[in-house]
C-alpha positions in Angstrom: 21.0 1.3 -4.5 19.0 2.8 -1.9 16.0 2.7 -4.6 16.4 -0.4 -5.2 16.2 -1.7 -1.4 13.0 0.9 -1.5 11.8 -1.3 -4.1 12.2 -4.7 -2.5 10.6 -3.4 0.5 7.6 -2.9 -1.7 8.2 -6.4 -2.9 7.5 -7.5 0.5 3.6 -5.5 0.9 2.3 -7.2 -2.7 1.6 -10.2 -1.1 1.0 -8.7 2.4 -2.1 -7.3 0.1 -3.1 -11.2 -1.6 -3.4 -12.5 1.8 -5.2 -9.5 3.0 -7.4 -10.1 0.0 -7.3 -14.0 1.1 -8.7 -12.5 4.1 -11.3 -10.5 3.1 -12.8 -12.9 0.6 -12.6 -16.1 3.3 -12.8 -14.2 6.6 -14.5 -10.5 6.4 -16.5 -11.9 4.3 -18.8 -13.2 6.8 -19.4 -9.1 8.6 -20.9 -8.6 5.0 -20.5 -4.7 4.8 -17.6 -4.1 6.5 -15.3 -6.1 5.2 -14.5 -4.0 2.3 -13.7 -1.0 4.7 -12.0 -3.3 7.3 -9.8 -4.6 4.6 -8.5 -1.3 3.5 -8.1 -0.3 6.9 -6.2 -3.9 7.6 -3.6 -3.3 4.2 -3.1 0.2 5.0 -1.9 -0.3 8.7 0.1 -3.4 7.2 1.9 -0.6 4.6 3.0 1.5 7.5 4.0 -1.6 10.1 6.2 -2.8 6.6 7.5 1.0 5.8 8.6 1.4 9.9 10.1 -1.5 10.1 12.5 -1.5 7.0 12.9 1.9 5.5 15.0 3.4 8.4 17.9 -0.2 7.7 17.8 2.0 3.9 21.4 4.0 4.7 22.2 7.0 3.5 19.0 8.6 2.9 17.8 11.8 2.7 14.7 13.5 3.4 13.8 13.9 -0.2 14.7 9.9 -0.3 11.8 9.2 1.7 9.2 11.2 -0.5 10.9 9.9 -3.9 10.2 6.2 -2.0 6.3 6.9 -1.4 6.2 8.2 -5.3 8.0 4.9 -6.6 5.5 2.7 -3.6 2.6 5.1 -5.3 2.9 4.5 -9.0 4.0 0.9 -8.3 1.2 0.2 -6.6 -1.4 1.4 -9.0 0.7 -0.3 -11.9 0.5 -3.6 -10.4 -3.2 -3.2 -9.4 -3.9 -1.7 -13.3 -2.2 -5.2 -14.6 -3.8 -7.0 -12.3 -7.5 -5.4 -13.3 -6.2 -5.8 -17.1 -5.1 -9.0 -16.6 -8.6 -10.4 -15.0 -10.5 -9.4 -18.2 -12.1 -6.2 -16.6 -11.3 -2.0 -17.6 -10.4 0.9 -16.8 -13.7 1.4 -15.9 -12.9 -1.1 -12.7 -9.3 0.3 -12.1 -11.2 4.0 -11.2 -14.4 2.5 -9.6 -12.3 1.5 -7.3 -11.6 5.0 -5.9 -15.2 5.3 -5.0 -16.2 5.8 -1.5 -19.3 5.3 -1.2 -19.3 1.3 -1.8 -17.7 0.7 1.1 -13.8 0.0 -0.8 -11.5 2.4 0.9 -8.7 1.5 -1.9 -8.0 5.2 -2.3 -6.6 4.7 1.9 -4.0 2.4 0.5 -3.1 4.3 -2.4 -2.3 7.3 -0.1 -0.9 5.1 2.5 2.0 3.8 0.1 2.7 7.3 -0.8 3.2 8.4 2.6 3.9 5.7 4.5 8.0 6.0 3.5 7.5 9.3 4.9 5.8 9.2 8.2 8.2 6.6 8.6 11.0 9.3 8.4 9.4 11.7 10.7 9.2 8.6 13.3 13.2 8.0 12.8 14.0 11.5 12.9 12.3 12.3 16.5 13.5 8.9 18.4 16.7 10.3 17.3 
C-alpha cells in the first residue's frame, strides 16, 4: 500500500509539471535563454516541496522504502516523458536531446530530483525527530 501511496504522490507532480511547461511557454519565454533552465529549477523545487510535504505522511516506511519511492518516481517520470514524446510524433532522439545541458535544458536536474526527493525528505524528517 505504501508504494501505491508513493505513486499517488507522484501523480500530483504530473499536473505541476504540465503547469510548469505552460509557465515556461507563456510567461518565462519572454526572458529569453534563461526560460528553459529557470523552468527546470522551478519544477525541481516543486518536486522537492511535494515530497517534503507528502512523503512523510506515508507511514510504516523504512530507509529502503524511500529509496524505492525515488526509483519508482524516476522510472515513472522517464516513462511518462517518453510516452508524451512518442505521442507527439517525435522519436527517441528527442528524448535523448532533453538530457543535453548545452541548450539550457535542465531536464536531467528534474529527473535527478524525482530520484532523490523522497530520500531527501526522509533525511530531513529523520533529523527533525
